[in-house]
C-alpha positions in Angstrom: 6.6 -39.0 2.4 7.7 -35.8 4.2 8.4 -36.8 7.9 8.4 -33.2 9.2 6.1 -33.0 12.2 3.8 -30.0 12.5 2.3 -28.6 15.6 -1.2 -29.5 16.5 -3.1 -27.1 18.8 -6.5 -26.8 20.6 -9.1 -24.1 20.0 -7.1 -21.8 22.2 -3.9 -22.2 20.1 -2.2 -24.3 22.9 0.0 -27.1 21.7 -1.5 -30.5 22.3 0.7 -32.6 20.1 2.5 -33.1 16.8 1.7 -35.0 13.6 3.7 -35.9 10.5 2.9 -33.6 7.6 0.4 -35.4 5.4 -1.4 -37.2 8.3 -3.3 -34.1 9.5 -7.1 -34.7 9.4 -10.1 -32.4 9.2 -10.4 -32.6 13.0 -6.9 -31.3 13.6 -6.0 -27.6 14.1 -2.5 -26.4 13.2 -0.5 -23.2 13.0 0.3 -21.1 9.9 2.4 -17.9 9.6 1.8 -15.5 6.7 3.8 -12.4 5.6 1.9 -9.5 4.0 4.6 -7.6 2.0 4.0 -4.2 0.6 6.3 -1.6 -0.9 6.5 2.2 -0.2 3.7 2.8 -2.7 1.4 0.3 -1.0 1.6 -2.3 -3.7 1.2 -5.9 -2.4 3.5 -8.8 -3.2 1.7 -12.0 -4.0 3.0 -15.5 -4.7 1.3 -18.2 -6.8 1.5 -21.6 -5.3 3.2 -24.3 -7.3 0.8 -26.3 -9.4 2.2 -29.5 -7.8 1.2 -28.5 -4.3 -1.3 -30.7 -2.5 -3.3 -27.8 -1.0 -4.6 -25.1 -3.3 -2.3 -25.7 -6.3 -1.8 -22.7 -8.5 -3.7 -20.3 -6.3 -2.4 -16.8 -5.4 -1.8 -15.8 -1.8 0.5 -13.8 0.4 4.1 -13.7 -0.8 5.2 -15.9 2.1 3.3 -18.4 4.2 4.0 -21.7 5.9 2.9 -24.3 8.4 4.7 -24.0 11.7 6.8 -27.1 12.3 7.7 -28.9 15.5 10.4 -26.8 17.4 9.4 -23.5 15.7 7.4 -20.5 16.8 5.2 -18.4 14.6 8.1 -15.8 14.6 10.9 -18.2 13.7 8.8 -19.9 11.0 8.0 -16.7 9.2 11.7 -15.6 9.1 12.6 -19.1 7.8 9.8 -19.2 5.2 10.7 -15.7 3.9 14.3 -16.8 3.3 13.3 -20.2 1.8 10.4 -19.1 -0.4 11.6 -15.7 -1.8 15.2 -15.2 -0.6 14.6 -12.5 2.0 17.4 -12.6 4.6 17.5 -11.2 8.1 14.0 -9.7 8.1 12.3 -8.3 11.2 8.6 -8.3 10.3 5.9 -6.6 12.4 3.4 -8.8 14.0 -0.1 -8.3 12.7 -3.5 -10.0 13.6 -4.0 -13.7 14.3 -7.2 -15.3 13.3 -8.7 -18.8 13.3 -9.7 -20.4 10.0 -12.2 -23.2 9.8 -13.3 -25.3 6.8 -11.6 -28.1 4.9 -8.6 -27.3 7.1 -8.6 -25.7 10.5 -5.7 -23.5 11.5 -4.6 -20.4 13.4 -2.9 -17.9 11.0 -0.5 -15.4 12.6 0.0 -12.5 10.2 3.1 -10.4 9.8 3.8 -7.3 7.7 7.0 -6.1 6.0 7.7 -3.2 3.7 10.4 -3.7 1.0 11.1 -2.0 -2.3 12.6 -4.9 -4.2 11.4 -5.7 -7.7 9.8 -9.1 -8.0 12.4 -10.3 -10.5 15.2 -9.5 -8.0 13.8 -12.0 -5.4 14.8 -15.6 -5.6 11.8 -17.9 -5.5 11.9 -21.4 -4.3 11.1 -23.4 -7.4 9.3 -26.3 -5.7 7.1 -24.0 -3.6 6.4 -20.9 -5.7 5.3 -20.8 -9.3 5.8 -17.0 -9.6 5.5 -13.7 -7.6 4.2 -10.3 -8.7 3.4 -6.9 -7.3 -0.2 -5.7 -7.6 -1.8 -2.4 -6.6 -4.5 -2.7 -4.0 -7.0 -1.7 -6.6 -5.8 -4.5 -9.0 -6.0 -7.0 -6.2 -9.5 -6.0 -5.2 -10.7 -6.3 -8.8 -9.0 -9.6 -9.3 -10.6 -11.0 -6.1 -14.0 -9.8 -7.2 -13.7 -11.1 -10.8 -11.7 -14.3 -10.3 -12.0 -15.4 -6.6 -11.3 -19.0 -7.5 -7.7 -18.0 -8.5 -6.9 -16.8 -5.0 -6.6 -18.4 -1.5 -9.8 -18.1 0.5 -8.1 -16.1 3.2 -6.6 -13.5 0.9 -9.6 -11.1 1.1 -9.4 -11.3 4.9 -5.7 -10.3 4.8 -6.5 -7.4 2.3 -9.2 -6.2 4.8 -6.9 -6.6 7.8 -4.1 -4.6 6.2 -6.3 -1.9 4.7 -4.6 1.5 5.2 -7.9 3.0 6.5 
């Protein structure tokens, strides 16, 4: 079992403790950082979660996302996750909105944005975390979310709306 401890927070996102990954219950609230990556044309980079993942296996979501571990901040976590998951080094993403997600899991999600023009096949995905990555136009993503919502993480439409160019 993974002995990494994740940060547990209250409903104001104040740290109230830590729990080993895998022991979090439905009554716990934790922290997640997500990176919304676009290119100069406005295309969006998505990652498909590994089919072996415990939570949402095989679903598509933001190119980079991760649970904030003990000793990390949202900012340090997203830089670490970008390097680990898709091989992006020394990034300085812009901070975006933070929102509270409730449901089967409860967490605060701090969003970040980054613009890169790297082809998907030039990025190095972490084999045990990410199945594949791909660029989609906003229109392609909107249609995919409408036609096949079960293939995408629940929060993805919220991110698409939050980072709408309008």
